[in-house]
C-alpha positions in Angstrom: 159.7 60.3 107.4 161.9 57.3 108.8 163.6 57.9 105.1 164.3 61.5 106.5 165.4 60.4 109.2 167.7 58.1 107.7 169.0 60.8 104.7 169.8 63.2 107.7 172.0 61.0 109.8 173.6 60.0 106.3 174.7 63.7 105.7 175.6 63.9 109.6 177.8 61.0 109.4 179.4 62.4 105.8 179.7 65.8 107.2 181.4 64.8 110.4 183.9 63.4 108.4 184.1 65.8 105.8 185.4 66.0 102.1 183.4 65.6 99.0 183.2 61.8 97.3 181.9 59.9 94.8 178.8 60.6 93.1 176.8 57.2 93.0 175.0 57.1 89.5 172.2 54.9 88.9 170.6 54.2 84.8 167.7 52.5 85.5 166.6 50.9 82.3 163.2 48.8 82.0 163.6 45.5 80.5 160.1 45.4 78.9 159.0 42.3 81.4 158.4 43.8 84.7 161.6 43.8 85.8 164.2 47.0 85.6 167.8 46.7 85.5 169.7 48.9 88.5 173.2 50.1 86.6 175.0 52.0 89.0 178.6 53.6 88.1 180.6 55.4 90.5 182.2 59.2 89.2 184.8 60.1 91.5 185.6 62.6 89.0 185.2 65.5 91.8 185.9 63.2 94.9 188.6 64.2 97.5 189.4 60.9 98.6 189.5 57.6 96.7 186.2 55.3 97.5 186.6 52.1 98.8 183.3 50.8 98.9 180.0 52.0 99.3 176.4 51.1 99.8 173.0 51.5 98.9 170.5 51.9 102.2 166.7 50.9 101.2 164.0 52.6 103.2 161.7 48.9 103.5 161.5 45.4 105.4 164.2 42.8 103.8 161.1 41.2 102.9 160.1 43.0 100.7 163.2 42.9 98.7 163.2 40.2 95.3 166.7 40.0 94.8 169.9 38.0 96.3 172.2 41.5 97.8 175.1 38.9 97.3 177.3 38.9 94.5 177.1 36.4 91.3 180.5 35.3 92.6 178.8 34.3 95.5 175.4 32.8 94.9 173.7 36.1 94.8 171.7 38.9 92.4 174.6 41.3 92.3 177.1 41.8 89.0 180.7 43.8 90.6 183.7 44.6 88.4 186.4 42.6 89.7 187.8 42.9 92.7 184.9 44.2 94.0 182.4 41.9 96.1 178.6 42.4 97.1 177.5 41.1 100.7 174.3 42.1 103.1 175.0 44.3 106.0 172.9 44.6 109.6 170.5 47.0 108.6 168.9 49.3 111.4 165.3 47.6 112.6 162.8 47.9 109.5 165.4 48.8 106.7 166.8 46.7 104.2 170.6 47.3 103.4 173.0 45.5 100.8 177.2 46.6 100.7 179.2 47.0 97.6 182.3 46.2 99.9 185.9 46.1 97.8 188.4 43.2 97.9 191.3 43.8 97.3 192.4 47.6 98.6 194.3 48.1 95.3 190.9 48.4 93.5 189.9 51.8 95.2 187.8 54.1 92.8 190.5 56.6 92.4 190.5 61.0 92.6 189.4 61.6 89.0 188.2 58.6 88.0 184.9 56.5 87.8 183.5 52.3 87.4 180.5 50.9 86.4 179.8 47.7 86.2 177.5 47.1 89.2 174.3 45.9 88.2 170.7 43.8 89.7 167.8 43.0 88.7 164.9 43.8 90.7 160.7 44.2 89.7 160.5 46.9 92.3 160.2 50.6 90.6 162.8 53.5 90.7 162.8 55.9 93.2 164.9 57.6 95.4 167.9 55.7 98.0 170.3 56.8 99.8 173.7 55.7 99.4 177.4 56.4 101.4 180.3 56.0 100.0 184.0 55.2 102.6 187.6 55.8 102.0 189.9 53.4 103.6 191.3 56.4 105.8 187.6 56.6 107.4 186.3 59.3 104.5 183.3 58.7 103.8 179.9 60.9 101.8 176.3 60.1 101.5 174.0 61.3 98.9 170.8 59.9 97.2 170.3 58.2 93.8 168.4 56.0 91.8 167.3 52.3 93.6 164.5 49.8 93.6 161.6 50.6 96.0 158.0 49.1 96.8 155.1 51.2 94.7 152.8 53.0 97.7 150.0 51.4 95.9 151.1 47.7 96.3 151.7 48.5 99.7 148.1 50.0 100.1 146.6 47.2 97.8 147.9 44.4 100.2 147.5 45.9 103.5 143.4 46.3 102.2 143.6 43.0 101.3 144.9 41.9 105.1 142.7 44.2 106.5 139.6 43.1 104.8 140.5 39.2 105.4 140.8 40.1 109.0 137.9 41.7 109.2 136.2 38.6 107.6 137.4 36.5 110.0 136.4 38.7 113.2 133.2 38.7 111.7 133.1 34.9 110.6 134.1 34.3 114.9 131.7 36.9 115.8 128.8 35.0 114.1 129.8 31.6 115.3 129.9 32.5 119.5 126.3 33.7 118.6 125.1 30.3 117.3 
């Protein structure tokens, strides 16, 4: 439900600014060791504005993230092409974002071009995430691509363990008080 609201908000924001921008494509690679490499390409061959920055919006808490959202040159885990940096933006409460922002502006992904070389590694499996693409003059667009998401089964198992532990502690306290 929350992802649907975020997706609708992103698409409404994009509609306000008009234009169709780049598509952020992802080719997750199973590394065979329990991790995935998420490699992104900005495909602006059908775009109507130059893309000067883009971001991924994750629908889960930052505590579940297993990568550092800064670029490698800044001590993080995100590989970026020359002229680009990756940093963490301020997310809405309970959400997790990281942004890949352009530095300097001469490295825009121009109309009719593509740019790859964005990647990071995560143990979280692939799922659907939102992306936003921005132009230097305020244009924007949104869509979905692949990215890491926590497994629902893992979250349910963790919830079960926490509830079981709480029940054990509660029963232990009740038994302790009655003695």
